[in-house]
C-alpha positions in Angstrom: -32.4 -8.5 78.4 -34.7 -6.6 80.7 -31.8 -4.3 81.6 -31.3 -3.3 78.0 -35.0 -2.7 77.4 -35.1 -0.6 80.6 -32.1 1.4 79.5 -33.6 2.1 76.1 -36.9 3.2 77.7 -35.1 5.4 80.1 -33.1 7.0 77.3 -36.3 7.6 75.3 -38.1 9.1 78.3 -35.2 11.4 79.0 -34.9 12.4 75.3 -38.7 13.2 75.3 -38.2 15.4 78.4 -35.9 17.7 76.4 -39.0 19.6 75.0 -41.4 18.7 77.8 -44.9 20.1 77.6 -45.3 20.8 81.3 -42.0 22.7 81.5 -42.8 24.7 78.4 -46.3 25.6 79.6 -45.0 26.8 82.9 -42.3 28.8 81.1 -44.9 30.4 78.8 -47.3 31.1 81.6 -44.7 32.8 83.8 -42.8 34.7 81.1 -45.7 35.6 78.8 -43.9 34.0 75.8 -46.0 32.2 73.2 -46.2 28.4 73.6 -45.3 26.4 70.5 -46.3 22.7 70.5 -45.5 20.0 67.9 -47.9 17.1 68.2 -46.9 14.0 66.2 -45.7 10.4 66.3 -42.6 8.5 65.5 -44.2 6.5 62.6 -45.6 9.5 60.7 -43.2 10.7 57.9 -44.3 14.3 58.2 -43.9 14.2 62.0 -40.4 12.7 61.7 -39.4 15.4 59.3 -40.7 18.1 61.7 -39.1 16.5 64.8 -35.8 15.6 63.3 -35.2 18.2 60.7 -37.3 21.4 60.7 -37.6 22.1 64.4 -34.0 21.2 65.3 -32.8 23.5 62.5 -34.9 26.3 63.8 -33.7 25.7 67.4 -30.0 25.8 66.2 -30.6 29.0 64.3 -32.2 30.6 67.4 -35.6 31.1 65.6 -37.5 29.6 68.6 -35.7 31.6 71.3 -38.7 33.8 71.9 -41.2 31.0 72.4 -41.5 28.1 74.9 -41.3 25.0 72.7 -42.7 21.5 73.5 -43.1 18.2 71.6 -46.0 15.9 72.4 -46.1 12.3 71.2 -49.6 11.5 70.1 -49.1 7.8 70.9 -47.4 7.8 74.3 -49.2 11.1 75.4 -52.5 10.4 73.8 -54.6 12.1 76.5 -52.6 15.4 76.3 -52.5 15.2 72.5 -56.2 14.7 72.4 -56.8 17.9 74.4 -54.4 19.9 72.2 -55.2 18.6 68.7 -58.0 19.7 66.5 -59.0 16.6 64.4 -56.9 13.6 63.9 -54.4 14.7 61.3 -50.7 14.8 62.3 -48.4 16.5 62.6 -50.0 19.5 64.2 -48.1 22.6 65.2 -50.1 24.6 67.7 -49.2 28.0 68.9 -50.8 29.6 72.0 -50.4 33.3 72.7 -51.4 34.8 76.0 -53.8 37.8 75.7 -55.7 40.0 78.2 -58.7 37.7 77.6 -56.9 34.3 77.8 -54.9 32.2 75.4 -55.3 32.6 71.6 -54.6 29.5 69.5 -53.2 29.2 65.9 -52.9 25.8 64.3 -50.9 24.4 61.3 -51.7 20.9 60.2 -49.2 18.8 58.2 -45.4 19.0 57.7 -44.3 22.7 57.5 -41.3 24.5 56.1 -38.9 26.4 58.2 -40.2 29.6 56.6 -43.8 28.9 57.5 -42.9 28.1 61.2 -40.6 31.1 61.4 -43.5 33.4 60.1 -45.9 31.9 62.6 -43.5 32.4 65.5 -42.5 35.9 64.4 -46.1 37.1 64.1 -46.9 35.7 67.6 -43.9 37.3 69.1 -44.7 40.7 67.5 -48.3 40.4 68.7 -47.1 39.5 72.2 -44.7 42.4 72.4 -47.5 44.8 71.2 -49.8 43.5 73.9 -47.1 43.8 76.6 -46.3 47.4 75.4 -50.0 48.3 75.5 -50.3 46.8 79.0 -47.3 48.7 80.2 -48.6 51.9 78.7 -52.0 51.4 80.5 -50.1 50.9 83.8 -48.3 54.2 83.3 -51.6 56.0 82.5 -53.3 54.4 85.5 -50.4 55.3 87.8 -50.3 59.0 86.6 -54.1 59.2 86.9 -53.7 58.0 90.6 -50.9 60.5 91.2 -53.0 63.4 89.7 -56.0 62.4 92.0 -53.9 62.6 95.1 
């Protein structure tokens, strides 16, 4: 019996690792991609809809390819969930976007449609691209200013 329980726990742990927060955060930090996090539970109907229907559909369609995506279980990862969440309502879809002054946060509470999530992601990706273009432009201006001074 213990072997069956251990096998089930191991499978659940491995499945949870598919959209691991630490890996997604590292990817976002290194790549500059926005970080999208779904915080929920396995007993909440809205969370289950997001985890089993909305988000997998968006992943299959490639709509989340420009973000680092993670899922956080508010029950088994309560410490992390508490740091990420605002208030106690679930599910919460949190998007962080890296800026020149730090990370910016957007929050959607409750079950969301594919269209709403797509709009959130598209806007963040556009803003991120604009920031990176502006940063690259400033680098060119700085480099040409240094060349002119020499």
